C-alpha positions as CSV (number, residue, x, y, z in Angstrom):
1,M,88.1,121.1,260.8
2,C,87.6,117.7,261.2
3,V,88.2,116.1,265.0
4,L,88.5,112.5,265.0
5,V,88.5,110.4,268.6
6,F,90.8,107.2,268.1
7,V,89.3,104.9,270.6
8,F,90.0,101.0,270.6
9,T,86.7,99.3,272.2
10,E,88.4,95.7,273.4
11,Y,91.2,97.4,275.3
12,G,90.0,100.9,276.1
13,V,93.2,102.6,274.9
14,S,93.8,105.2,272.9
15,R,97.0,105.7,272.4
16,V,99.6,102.8,271.4
17,A,102.9,103.7,272.6
18,S,104.9,101.6,269.8
19,L,103.0,102.7,266.9
20,G,104.1,105.1,264.8
21,I,103.3,106.0,260.8
22,N,105.5,106.8,257.8
23,Y,104.8,110.7,256.3
24,G,105.6,110.1,252.9
25,Q,105.3,113.4,250.5
26,V,105.7,112.2,247.3
27,G,101.9,113.0,246.1
28,S,101.2,116.1,243.9
29,N,98.0,117.0,246.4
30,L,98.7,116.4,249.9
31,P,97.6,118.5,252.6
32,P,99.7,121.1,254.1
33,P,101.7,120.3,257.4
34,D,99.5,121.9,259.5
35,K,96.4,120.4,258.6
36,V,98.5,116.9,259.0
37,L,99.7,117.7,262.3
38,D,95.8,118.0,263.0
39,L,95.0,114.7,261.6
40,L,97.8,113.1,263.5
41,S,96.7,114.7,266.9
42,S,93.1,113.1,266.4
43,L,94.0,109.8,265.9
44,K,96.7,110.0,268.8
45,I,99.0,109.1,266.6
46,T,102.9,110.7,267.9
47,K,105.6,109.1,266.6
48,V,106.4,110.0,262.9
49,K,108.9,109.3,260.0
50,I,109.6,111.6,257.3
51,Y,112.0,111.2,254.5
52,D,113.9,114.2,254.2
53,T,114.3,117.5,256.9
54,N,111.5,119.4,255.2
55,P,111.8,122.9,257.0
56,Q,108.2,123.2,256.9
57,I,107.0,120.1,258.6
58,L,109.9,120.3,261.3
59,T,108.7,124.1,262.2
60,T,105.2,123.4,261.9
61,F,105.8,120.2,264.3
62,A,107.2,122.3,266.8
63,N,105.9,122.5,270.4
64,S,103.5,119.4,269.4
65,D,103.3,116.1,270.9
66,V,105.1,114.3,268.0
67,E,108.0,112.5,267.9
68,L,110.0,113.1,264.9
69,I,112.5,110.7,262.7
70,V,114.4,112.7,259.8
71,T,116.1,111.1,257.0
72,V,119.4,111.8,255.2
73,E,118.9,111.1,252.0
74,N,120.9,108.2,249.7
75,Q,122.3,111.2,247.6
76,M,123.9,112.9,250.4
77,L,125.5,109.9,252.2
78,S,128.7,110.1,250.4
79,V,129.0,114.2,251.8
80,V,128.4,113.6,255.3
81,M,131.0,110.7,255.2
82,D,133.7,114.0,255.9
83,P,132.9,115.0,259.6
84,Q,132.9,118.7,259.0
85,Q,130.0,118.3,256.5
86,A,128.1,116.0,258.8
87,L,129.0,118.6,261.3
88,Q,127.2,121.3,258.8
89,W,124.4,118.8,257.7
90,V,123.1,118.4,261.7
91,S,123.4,122.0,262.3
92,T,121.5,123.1,259.6
93,H,119.0,120.4,259.4
94,V,118.4,119.7,263.1
95,K,119.9,121.9,265.7
96,P,117.7,124.7,264.3
97,Y,114.6,123.1,265.4
98,F,115.5,121.0,268.3
99,P,114.4,120.6,271.0
100,A,111.1,122.5,270.7
101,T,110.7,119.6,267.2
102,K,111.0,116.3,269.4
103,I,113.3,115.0,266.9
104,T,114.1,111.9,268.4
105,E,116.7,110.0,265.5
106,I,118.0,110.4,262.2
107,A,118.2,107.8,259.7
108,V,121.0,108.0,257.7
109,G,120.0,106.8,254.0
110,N,117.1,104.2,253.3
111,E,117.5,100.6,252.3
112,V,121.1,101.4,251.4
113,F,122.2,97.6,251.6
114,T,119.9,96.6,248.5
115,D,119.9,100.0,246.6
116,D,120.6,99.6,242.8
117,D,123.5,101.7,243.4
118,T,126.1,99.4,245.1
119,S,128.5,102.1,246.3
120,L,126.4,103.3,249.0
121,I,127.0,100.7,251.0
122,G,130.6,101.9,251.5
123,Y,129.3,105.0,252.5
124,L,126.7,103.9,255.4
125,V,128.7,103.1,258.2
126,P,131.1,106.4,257.6
127,A,128.1,108.4,257.4
128,M,126.2,107.5,260.1
129,V,129.9,107.8,262.3
130,G,129.5,111.3,261.0
131,I,126.4,112.4,261.9
132,H,126.5,110.9,265.3
133,D,129.9,112.7,266.0
134,A,128.2,115.9,265.0
135,L,125.4,115.0,267.4
136,V,128.1,114.5,270.5
137,Q,129.8,118.0,269.5
138,L,126.6,119.6,269.8
139,G,125.6,117.9,272.9
140,L,122.7,116.2,270.9
141,D,123.6,112.6,270.8
142,K,121.7,112.1,274.5
143,Y,119.0,112.7,272.6
144,I,118.9,111.7,269.2
145,Q,119.7,108.2,268.0
146,V,120.9,107.4,264.3
147,S,120.3,104.3,262.4
148,T,119.4,103.1,258.9
149,P,116.1,100.9,257.7
150,N,117.1,98.1,255.8
151,S,114.8,96.1,253.7
152,L,114.2,92.2,254.7
153,A,116.0,91.6,251.4
154,V,118.9,92.1,253.6
155,L,118.5,88.8,254.5
156,Q,120.0,85.6,252.7
157,E,117.3,83.2,254.4
158,S,114.5,84.2,257.1
159,F,112.4,80.7,257.1
160,P,112.4,79.6,259.5
161,P,113.5,82.4,261.7
162,S,116.3,80.4,263.3
163,A,117.7,79.9,260.1
164,G,117.9,84.0,259.6
165,S,120.9,85.3,257.8
166,F,122.6,87.8,255.9
167,K,123.3,88.2,252.7
168,G,126.7,87.6,251.5
169,E,127.0,90.7,249.4
170,V,126.9,92.7,252.9
171,S,129.1,90.3,255.0
172,A,132.1,92.6,255.1
173,I,129.8,95.4,256.0
174,M,127.8,94.0,258.4
175,P,129.8,93.3,261.5
176,E,130.9,97.2,261.6
177,Y,127.5,98.7,261.0
178,L,125.9,96.1,264.0
179,Q,129.0,97.5,266.0
180,F,127.8,101.1,265.1
181,L,124.3,100.1,266.7
182,A,125.6,98.3,269.6
183,S,128.3,100.7,270.8
184,T,125.4,103.6,270.4
185,G,122.4,101.8,271.6
186,S,120.7,102.4,268.5
187,P,118.1,99.8,267.1
188,F,118.0,98.0,263.7
189,W,115.1,99.0,261.9
190,I,114.4,96.7,259.2
191,N,111.0,97.4,256.3
192,A,109.1,94.5,256.3
193,Y,106.2,93.6,254.1
194,P,104.7,90.1,254.8
195,Y,102.6,91.1,251.1
196,F,105.7,90.5,249.0
197,A,106.1,87.4,250.4
198,Y,102.3,86.5,249.9
199,K,102.5,88.2,246.3
200,G,105.5,86.0,245.3
201,A,103.9,82.6,246.1
202,P,100.1,83.0,246.7
203,E,99.9,79.2,246.5
204,N,102.0,78.8,249.2
205,V,101.7,81.5,251.9
206,S,98.5,81.7,254.2
207,L,96.6,84.6,253.8
208,D,95.7,84.4,256.9
209,Y,99.2,83.6,258.1
210,V,100.0,86.8,256.3
211,L,97.1,89.2,257.4
212,F,97.3,88.5,261.4
213,N,94.0,86.2,260.9
214,K,93.2,83.4,263.1
215,N,95.6,80.4,261.8
216,L,97.6,77.3,262.8
217,G,100.2,79.4,262.3
218,M,103.9,77.7,262.1
219,V,106.6,76.1,264.6
220,D,110.4,77.0,264.2
221,P,111.6,73.1,263.9
222,Y,115.1,74.3,265.7
223,T,113.5,76.6,268.7
224,K,110.2,75.1,268.7
225,L,108.8,78.8,269.2
226,H,104.9,79.1,267.6
227,Y,104.6,82.0,265.0
228,D,100.9,83.0,264.2
229,N,101.7,85.3,261.5
230,M,105.0,86.5,259.3
231,L,105.8,89.9,260.7
232,Y,107.1,88.6,263.7
233,A,108.6,85.8,261.9
234,Q,110.4,88.3,259.9
235,V,111.8,90.4,262.5
236,D,112.7,87.2,264.7
237,A,115.0,85.8,261.4
238,V,116.6,89.3,261.9
239,V,117.4,89.1,265.2
240,Y,118.8,85.2,264.6
241,A,121.1,86.9,262.1
242,M,122.6,89.1,264.4
243,F,122.8,86.3,266.8
244,R,125.4,84.4,263.9
245,L,127.6,87.6,263.7
246,G,127.9,87.9,267.8
247,Y,125.5,90.7,268.3
248,S,122.4,89.7,270.8
249,G,121.5,93.1,272.5
250,I,120.7,95.1,269.7
251,E,116.5,95.9,269.3
252,V,115.1,95.3,266.2
253,R,112.0,97.7,265.3
254,V,109.9,97.8,262.2
255,S,110.5,101.3,260.0
256,E,107.8,99.9,257.8
257,T,105.2,97.7,257.2
258,G,102.0,98.0,255.4
259,W,99.5,96.2,252.6
260,P,98.1,98.0,249.6
261,S,95.0,98.5,248.9
262,K,95.0,98.6,245.2
263,G,97.4,96.9,242.5
264,D,98.2,95.8,239.0
265,A,96.9,93.0,237.6
266,D,99.7,90.5,238.8
267,E,99.8,92.1,242.2
268,V,98.4,89.0,243.6
269,G,96.3,90.1,247.0
270,A,96.8,93.9,246.5
271,T,93.0,94.5,247.6
272,L,91.1,97.3,249.7
273,A,89.6,94.6,251.9
274,N,93.0,92.7,252.6
275,A,94.6,96.3,253.5
276,A,92.1,97.1,256.0
277,V,92.3,93.6,257.5
278,Y,96.0,93.7,257.9
279,N,96.2,97.2,259.3
280,K,93.2,96.7,261.4
281,N,95.0,93.4,262.7
282,L,98.1,95.3,263.2
283,L,96.7,97.8,265.4
284,R,95.1,95.4,267.3
285,R,98.4,94.2,268.2
286,Q,100.1,97.2,268.5
287,M,97.6,97.8,271.3
288,R,98.6,94.9,273.1
289,N,102.3,96.2,273.6
290,E,103.3,92.7,272.2
291,G,106.8,91.5,271.5
292,T,107.7,88.6,269.4
293,P,108.1,84.8,270.2
294,L,111.6,85.6,270.8
295,R,111.6,88.5,272.7
296,P,108.1,88.5,274.1
297,N,108.9,91.0,277.0
298,T,110.4,93.8,274.9
299,R,107.5,95.4,272.6
300,L,107.5,95.7,269.0
301,E,108.0,99.2,268.1
302,V,106.3,99.4,264.5
303,Y,105.6,102.2,262.2
304,L,102.6,101.6,259.8
305,F,103.6,102.3,256.1
306,A,102.0,104.8,255.1
307,L,99.8,107.9,256.3
308,F,98.9,109.1,252.5
309,N,98.4,107.4,249.1
310,E,101.6,109.4,247.2
311,D,100.3,109.5,243.8
312,M,103.7,110.8,242.2
313,K,105.5,107.5,243.5
314,P,107.2,105.7,240.5
315,G,106.4,101.5,239.9
316,P,103.4,99.3,240.0
317,T,100.3,100.6,241.2
318,S,100.7,99.5,244.3
319,E,103.5,102.0,245.5
320,R,100.9,104.7,245.2
321,N,98.0,102.9,247.4
322,Y,99.5,102.1,250.8
323,G,97.9,105.2,252.6
324,L,95.2,104.8,255.3
325,F,94.1,108.3,253.7
326,E,93.8,110.2,250.6
327,P,95.8,113.3,249.9
328,D,92.4,115.4,250.7
329,G,92.3,113.8,253.9
330,T,89.4,111.5,253.5
331,I,89.8,107.8,254.7
332,A,90.9,105.5,251.9
333,Y,89.6,102.2,253.5
334,N,87.9,101.5,256.8
335,V,90.9,99.8,259.1
336,G,88.1,99.4,262.0
337,L,88.0,103.3,262.2
338,S,84.5,103.6,261.5
339,V,82.0,107.0,261.6
340,L,80.1,106.8,264.8
341,S,78.6,110.1,264.5
342,T,79.0,113.6,262.2
343,T,77.7,117.2,262.4
344,S,75.4,118.3,259.6
345,S,77.4,119.7,256.8
346,T,75.5,122.7,257.3
347,S,76.7,123.3,261.2
348,T,77.5,126.9,261.9
349,S,80.0,125.7,264.3
350,P,83.8,126.4,263.5
351,S,84.6,122.8,263.1
352,S,82.4,119.9,262.7
353,S,83.4,116.7,264.3
354,S,83.4,112.9,263.8
355,S,83.8,110.2,266.0
356,F,85.6,107.2,265.0
357,S,85.8,104.0,266.6
358,L,88.6,100.9,266.1
359,T,86.1,98.2,266.6
360,S,87.1,94.8,268.2
361,S,85.2,92.4,266.1
362,A,87.2,89.7,264.6
363,D,87.6,90.1,260.6
364,K,88.6,87.4,257.5
365,V,88.7,88.5,254.0
366,N,89.9,86.7,251.1
367,P,91.8,88.5,248.0
């Protein structure tokens, strides 16, 4: 077994409390869950989100340090709207594994507000209520939150951040959704990808700004807050959108962010070098437990997308190339995880070991 030691030399910290990672499984040759757990353990990553309730993963992750977010798939929303079906779902997919497996949250659907199937929007809040009520009945609501990840496309306006507002198509349901989050103390999760903004208008968007490199940044003309990266601006735009509807106490967390290491000819900026810089700089920010300019004292919780490249995902080439690792467990690209030493491949010891260090040197890479 390969043992990795995750060390951040600038700050001398080996674990980031606010950093998680997405463990997608849409691949033909991914390692089994026990090997994935070994990898996560070696990287000192203890927060993971999966896109289902894979029983093999839930069983394997029992009695580990990993805090797990599980997902009710979109196609199940219309089913778990029914209270009895919701109770059945939680009783089958969550209760048998808890507390040995540290399930901390149930994501009800994924990017429902912007899904092509607009009928899902009407199912979402009733499904969330049903799942939460089931947790209450089973005495699990004190330990497990209920929310849903949203695409940044749920916003009508996001620039400047203080202009943040939700798009009209969800205006009817949004107050009900936000009321649920507020009443249950659950976070607003956002899938935020500065890469998409850069790809869409590379001539108008500073690459350094989206990659967290040193840059002049921008000042919101209304709040005078200074932003030196797009991700924090996107998060604060969500906060302002909620302000507009009268909700000021809901925490915003990033359920997905990342950068593709490969793309099609028209996917500007999807390069191995840019992916390495984005994720490396993001990790550095996470090591500081930073907040955004609007909420500087609330550390921003971020889930990196993704652990593995997934070769069976549809869509453009980039969709299959967000992983830090190849399916065989080798590093897809260097995010500052550089090999310091390795034992000989002919070693007779049960396990060879490699040591990796997240270096603190500044990187500036152009596409």
